[in-house]
N, C-alpha and C positions, 0 to 999 in steps of 0.2 A: 449555557451549554444545552444542546437539545437532548431529549430523552434517548433518541437514537444513538447519539455519540456516547452518552453515559452507558448505555447497554453494551456498546462495543468495548468501552474501556473495562467494564466489569468482566467481559469475556476474555479480554487480553490478560487481566490479572488472574483469571482462573485457568488460563492456558487452554481455553476452548474457542479461541478466535478462528473463524473460517477464513483462511487466506485464499487468494486466487491460485489456481493450479496451472502448471506449465506442462504442455505436451509437445512432443516432436511433431513436425509437419514438413511436407515437401510441397512447394508451390512452383510450378513450371520448371521442375527439375532442380530447384534450389532447396537444399536442406535448411530448416529453420525451426521456429517454435511458435506456438500460439498460446494465448493466456485465456483460460476459462474462469468465469466468476461463479459458476454453479456446476453441479454434476450433470445437468441436462445438455451440456455442450455449447451453451451461450458463450460466444467469444468476446473478449475485450479488444483483441487485436487480430488482424488477419495474418500477419507474418512478422516475426522478429528474427533477426539474423544470428544473434549470438545468445548462448545460454545465460551468460552473465546479465545481459540486458533484459532477457525474459524473466530471470529471477528477481531483478530489481523492480520491474513493473509488477510482478506478482506480489511482491512484498509491500508495494506502495500503500494500500489501505492500512495495513498494520503499522507501517512507519509513520503515516500521518496521524493516526489515532494515538500512537505512542508519544509523538511530539506534543500533541494537544494535552495529553495526560501529564507529561513532564512539566509543561508550562503551567498547568493548573496546580500541580503539586508544589511548585516553587522550590526555592532554596539552591538553585544552581548558579546563581550569580547573574548580574545584570547583562553582561555580554552574552552569556549562553541563552538567556531568555529572549534577547533581541534577535539572535540568529534563529531560534525556534519560531518566533512569531513571523519572521521574514519567510522562512520555509513554508509555514502553514499558509500564509497569505498567497504565496506563489502557487501552492498546490490547490488552493481554493479559487484561483483566478482573480485575486484582488491585486 
């Protein structure tokens, strides 16, 4: 596991994890949302139509790192770890 990932997991455990932010946005007259990864306005997405989808996208870094942490910690049963590894592989483009 990379030092970067380990530092994220440490922050998750200490409840200091910086998650992506969701803001309301209107594009061509259509209400929606955009996701920012920092406070300087850098966007992850241009337009997301539903609040639920926007929240899921914003939570994705935390979800991925939590799955990696759970897999590393172990003890969840073989089936659970197979699903965790599959989700992590898909999220990381493997």
